[in-house]
Each structure stands twice: as structure tokens, then as C-alpha cells.
N, C-alpha and C positions, 0 to 999 in steps of 0.2 A: 061802258066797257067793263068787262069782268074777266080777270085772268086767274088761272091756277098756275102756281110756280112750284116746280120740284127742284131740289138741290141735292146733288150727289155727295158722297162721303168726302171727296177731296175738297169740296166747297165748304165743308163744315168740320174740318179736321182740328181746328184750334180756334181760339178767341179772335185772332186776327182775321181768319177767314169768315167767321161769324159776322164780324163787323162789315166786311165787304157785302155779305148777303143782306144784312140789315139795310145798308145804303141802297142796294138795288131794290128791295121791296118797298122801302119808304119813298123812293123816287117817283113811284107811280101809285096813285090811290087805287087804281084798278087791280093791283096785285093783292087780292083779298083772301085767297086760300093757298096755304103753304104746305108742301109735302117734303119733309126732311128725311134724309138717309141717316144712318149711324155715322159717327166720326170716322173718317178714313185715315190714311197715313199722313203724318205731319212732315215726314222726311224719308228719304231712301233708307230702307232697313227697319223702318218703324212697323208696328203691327196695327192692323185695323181693329177697331173695337169689337166688331162682329167675330173676328178670329179669336180675340181674347175671351169673349163670352163662350165660344165653342170649347176652348181649352179649359176654362173654368168649370163648365158643366161636365165635361168628360171626367175631371178629377172628382167632382161631386158624385157622379154616377158610379165611379169605381170605388167609392167609399173612402177616398183620400181627403186630406185636409185641403179645403179650397178657399179659405178666408183670405189668404195672401193674394191669390189671383183676383178675387173679387175686389179687394182693397185697391189693387192696381187699376182696375176699371173705374172704380169710384174716384180715384185721384185724377184720371183723365177728364172726367166730367167736372170735378171741382176746379181743375185748372182752367177750363173754359168759363165756368161760372165766375170765378175770381177775375179773369181777364175781361169779362164783360161788366164787372162791378154790379152783379145782380144780388138782390136779397132773396136768395132761393136756396132751400135745403132739399136734397134728395135722400135724406137719411131714412125716411119711412119707406120709400120705394126700394132702397137697397136692402132694408130689413126683410121686405116681402120677397125680394128676389132670392135672398139667402135661404129663407124658409122654403120657397118653391124648389130651389135647387136640391135642398136636402130631401124633399119629398119626391124628387125625380119627376119634375113636371114635364120633361121632354126637351129634346134637342132643339125643336123648332121654337118652343117658348123661349129657351135661352137665347137663340139667335135674334129673336124679335126685340129683346130688351134694349138693344142699342138704339133702334129707331124710337122706341117708346120713351126712353130717357131723353134723347135728343129733342124729341117733340116737346117734352116738358120744358126744356131749356129754351127752345125757340119761342114757345108761346109766352113764357115769362119775359123774354127779351123784347118781343114785339108788342106785348100787351094784347095778344090775340087769344081767343078761346081755344082750349085744348080739347080735341075730340079723339078719343081712343079708337084706333082702327078696328080693334076687336069688336066694337059695338056696331060698326057699319060696313065692314067687308066680310061677306059671308061665304063659307065653303060648305059643301055637303058632307055627309058622313064619310065619303070616300076621298075627301080632300080636293074635290073639283070646285072651282069658283062658280058660284051661282050668280051670274052676271045680272040678271033682271032683279032678283031679290036684293042684291047689293045696291043696285041703282035706286030701288025704292027706299031702302034704309038711308042711303046717303042723301037723297032728295029731301026726305022728311027731317033728318037731323040738321042738315046744313041750311035749311030754310029758316032755322031759328038763329043762325049765326051770321052776323054781318062780316066778320073776319074770323078765320079759324086756322089752326094747325092740325093736320091729320098725318100721323107718322106713316111712312111708307113701308113696303116689304111684307106686311103681315095682315091677317084678319083672324077670324075664328069660326069654328064649326058651331052649330046650333047649341051644342052642349057646353060651349065656352072654351073648348080646347083650342089653343093657339095653333094656327096654320100659317106657314110662310109661303110666299112665292119663291121661285128659283132666284138665284143671285141676279141683281139688277131689277128686282121686282118692284122697287119704289117707282120706277117708270110706269108700271102698270097701275099702281095706286093713283098716281097723278092723273093718268088718263081716265080712270074710273070717276075720280072727283070732278074732272073737267066736264065729263058727260052729264053727271048728276046735277051740277049747278048751271049747266048751259053756258059754259065759258065761251068767250069770243076767241080766246087764244090759250093754248096750253104751252107755257114756257118751261123747257127742260134745261136747267142750268148745270153745266158740267165743267170739265177742265180743258175742253177743246172748243174752238170757234166754229161750231157747226160740223157739217159733214164734208168729207174730202172724197175725191174721185177714187182714191186708193189708199191703202194702209201706209202712213208715212214712215213706218219702220221698214218698209220694203221699197217704196218709191220715194225718191228725194223730192221734197216740196211739191206734193201733188196739188192739183187745182182744187179750190173749194167749190162746193155746190151751193148756189144761192137758194134755189128752189128745187124740190123733188116731190113726186107724187107719193101718196100712201103706198100704192102698189109697188112702185119702184123701190122704195125704202124697205118694204116688207121683204122683197126678193133679196136685197143686199144684206139686211139684218139676218135673215135666215141663213145666208151663206157665210156668216161670220163677221160682218161689219158690226163693231161693238159700241157705236155711239149711243144707240137706243135699243132697249130690250124689245125683241121682235113682237111679243104679245101686247106691248103697250100701244101699238099702232091701232089695233082693232077697236077699242072703245071710242077713241077719238074719231076714227074713220066713220063709224056708223052714225055718229052725231055730227059729222062734217065739221069738226073743230080743227083749225090749223094748229100744228105743233111747231114751235120755234126752238131750235137747238141753239143755246147761247153759252158763252164762256164767262164764268164768274170772275175770272182774272182779267178779262177784256170786255167789260159790259158795253162799251161803245160799239163793238163789232156786231152787226145785225145777225150773224150766224146763218143758219139754214132754215128756211120755212118749208114745212111739209104740208101739202094741201091735196085736194082731189085732182088738181091739174098736173099734167106731166111736167117734168123738169124744163125750166127755161134755159136752153143751151146757147152757148156762144155760136157765132157764125161758123159753120163748117163742123161743129161738134155733133157727134152722132149718139154717144152713149152718156148715161148719167153717172155710172160708176162701175167699179170692179171689186169683187170681194170673193173670198174663198176660205176653205178650211182643209186641213190635212187629216190623214188617218181614216180612210174609208176602205171597206172591203167590197169588191165587185165579184159576185158569183155569176158566171155565165153558163147557161145550159144550152146544149145543142141537141136537137131532136128532129129527125126527118118528118116533114109535114106538120111541124108544130103549129103553123098558122091556121091550119084547119082543125086542130084538136080543140074541142069545146071544153071549157072549164079549167084549162091549164093555169091561167093566171089566178083564178079563184083558189085553186088548190095550193098553189105556191104561196099566195097571201095567207091562206089558212094555216099553213105550217109556221110561218113567221109570227102570226097572231098567237098561236099556241105557245110559242117561246117568248111572247111579249116583246117582240122586236119590231120597231117601226121601220117602214120602208122610206128611203130617201128619194130614189128614182128607179124607173123601170125602162131603160132603153131596150128596144127590140128590133129584130130583123125577121126575115121570112121564116127561117128555121132556127133562130136563136132568140133567147131572152135573157137579159141581165137584170140582176137586182143589186142595188147599191145600198149598203148598210154602214152606219157609223161604227167604227171599232169599239167605241165606248159602250154602245148598246149591245154589241155582241157578247162581251163579258165571258169569253171562254166557251161559248155555245156552238162555235162554228162546226166542229166535227159532228155533233148531234144533229145540227140543221142539215148538213150535207147528207147524212144517213137517211134522214126523213125525206129529203128531196128525192133521193135515189129510190126509196121505197114507194112513195106516192106518185111521183112524176115520171119515173123511169126514163130519164134522159139518156141519149146515146153516150154522151160524156159531158163532164163539167170542168170548168177552169176557174181558179180562184186567184185574185190579185188582192193582197191585203195592205199594200203601201200606196194607195191612191189618194191624191188630193183633188178636190173639186174647185173649179174657179168659174164664177158666174160673171158674165159681161152683161150689164143691164141698161136698158133704155127704152122708154115707151115709143120713141121714134124709129127704132131699129127696123120694124116691120115695113116701114115706108121707104126704106133706102135699099138700093141694090148693092150687092158686093160686100155687105158687112161680114158675112161668114168667110168669104174669100180673103178679106183683109186680115181677119183674126187668124185664120189658119196659116196664111203666108208669114205673118209675124212670128208665129211659133216655129214654123219650119226653118226660118232664117236663123233662129237662135238654137236650132237643133233640139227642140223640145218634142218628144214623142207623145202624140195624143193617143191615150188609151181608151177614151170614151167620149162620145158627143151626145148631148141631149138638149133639144130646144123645146121650151115650154109652148103649150098650145096658144098662149096669148101672144107669142112671138115677141115678148118683152125681154127675154134673156136667151143667151146661148151658154150652156154649161159644158165645160170640157173637163175630162179627167186626165190628169198627168201623174207621173210618179212623184212621190213626196219630195225627192231630191231636186226636182225641177220646179217646185211650187213658186218660189220667189222669182226665179228667172222668167217663168211664164207670165206672172203678173206684170213684171217690168216690160216684157215684150208687148203684151196687149196694151198697156198704158201708153207706151211709146208709139204704137201704131195708130191709136185713136186720139 
């Protein structure tokens, strides 16, 4: 048995948490490859080390004195090292970071140092070999992960290691420039390592006991999900469920490696197992989970005989590509077509996009709604059951939630509804109650 284990920032926030992690790793000989995040918050109101590094680097970049900010970060790590009674000094590493900050090594380099330093501490604590992610996680010159090259580098390097610590969140371009994944990217590192070593299980340890059917901040005591498929979780993660970084599923899925979401503070809880098989549902249960996000814009275009006009969707997609805007969904009717875009991606470009749609597509008229929330109801078994849509829409109608958009994926694994932002939480509670 061979396991890769990834631990999030809350699991490594201080020496006490480190000790819990150490007990978990040492309790099974199979936990041979460890992927740590940077130290997270120790208490409410505390600052994550990654955010401290961002602030420190901003000061350095602005030509301000930053030694005090860097010293505060150093003290966070020294507190952990002292609490673990380790004979370890990070003096040389901090001297290098100070020099690199002065030389304006880049914001992504700065952000990566939390994982780098925590990896050093973890390796010393466990007695494992330290492998710098910059050596084995490769990005191309445009900052896109080179998955196959990364896999080859990891395979070759880790074949020499019986046990190793590989920091999460970052890698490097071929010229050595540090490149980070988006936030939550340590999940991706763990999945890449799991694939490379042919792990039997990828354990992702965090501060929740697996995956829940709905957000507990919205639904009181939602049911846990014991098993869920890669595809189902990909849908839920994409729609805002935050237990696991959505891109982390892919490397494990192509290697058919189960992912086990576990809780560092409740190690006896089996958590959620993610496999290629659909969720094992309780008797009478239809869906695996509900997830959603607020703040989308829906642009709806009306045009007579639109369905018979060749190239309409291609031209519409081309306009958005020119503005570097990704498309979330494209619901359509006979003479209508809507495009759903995240408000974060729009970035003040809406009026320019509408002008270009008008010029290139010549719609009869357009309507814009910029306060839409999307909610996905997900389950591989939904397509085999009659009345699922009726049940969902009835539940929303009974709570007087106006549905502004409906989109069902071709896999029939999800039904996505668009509602107004103000109805987001009410809609999720209504759907959860119905199912």
C-alpha cells in the first residue's frame, strides 16, 4: 500500500497541529509522500503566512523597509520549530528570501515561500527527504502546467525516495522562475504526486470530515457524503463547493486513484471517498450534492430565425475570446441564446462586449441580468429517475424563488438553475429540503 497525503494550512497552523499531523502520518507506514501547505490561521483574526508573504513582498517591491514584516514571518516558523523541539535553523533560507525580495523576484515567488519553508520543517520533523517542488512541477513559458513533463520529472525524482515531503502550491518554468497554482493549488500538487508514484490512495487532510451535501453555512447539519464519483465532485467543485480544488481531481482521475477527504482534527472519521463509481446513496436518495456561486451576468440575445443562422454561436464565442472572457454556460431557445459569464471575469468590459455583440451579431434586442446566482443539483443517478426536475422546480416555487435560467448538462448529471443573488441561500435550502 502506498499513500500520498496532503495537509491544508489549518492542519499545519502551529506546533500543536503539526503534532496531530505527525501522529496521522506515523500511524500508517503506507503514508510515504507528504504534501504540506503553508501555515494557516491559528485563531480567528489571525493572518495566514501566505498573506503575510504577499504583504511583505509588496513592501519590498514598493521600495519600503520590509525586514520587520519578514521577521514576523520568521517568528511564525520559529514558534513551530520550537514547539516541535527540532534542531533546525531556517536562517539561510530567510537570508535568501530577503535577497530575492530585494531583487524583486516576483509575487508568485513570494507566495510560494510559505509552502517551501513549511516543507523544510515537515521533512525535518518526520525524517523524510525534502524535494523542492520547483524541481519537479513544470510550467511552460506561458505559465500553463505541463502535466506529462511534470509526471516524468516526479516519477524519476521520487523513484529515488522511499519517503519524501514535496511542498504544495508551486512549481517552476524551465528557466527556474517560480510559478504558483491558484489558491488551493496544494490539492493539485498532491494529485500530481499521487499519479507519479502510482499511489493506492490520495488522502487530502483538511478541517472538515469529508464532503457534505450542501454548504453548512447555508443548510443546518447537512448530510455527509460517504462516496462520490470524480465526475460528480468535479461538477460540485466547479460550482463552488470548496472542499477540494476542482483541478486536483483530474490527475487522480486519469490514473484512477481514489481520493479520500479526511479531517485532521477527527482522524477516526472515514471522511468521503472519491472514486470512478457514482455516489452510494441512501435508500430513496436521488442527488449527491448541491453547490452554487453568486455574481454572474446573463446576456440574452433575441433574433428572429436565430436557430437557422449559421455561425452565430461561433461569432459570439469569438467576441468573448477577443476579450479573454471564459463562458460558463450557453442556454438557448429557438430564437434566443444566452451566455453566462462570471462577474469577476467581466472586469468592467460589459459595455464593450455588448457593443461588439451588436456590431457582429446584430440581434433584434438584448437583455442583461448582472445579479444572478447559479445553483447545481448533482447526482449520477438523476437521469434514471423520473420527476427530478419537477421536484426541484416545485420546491423553488413553494418558496417563491423566481427561476431566471435553467440549464441541464448533456450528461444529465446535473440541473443548473439561475436565481437572483438575494434568493441564493433560500433556493439552496429549498432544494436540499426537497431531496
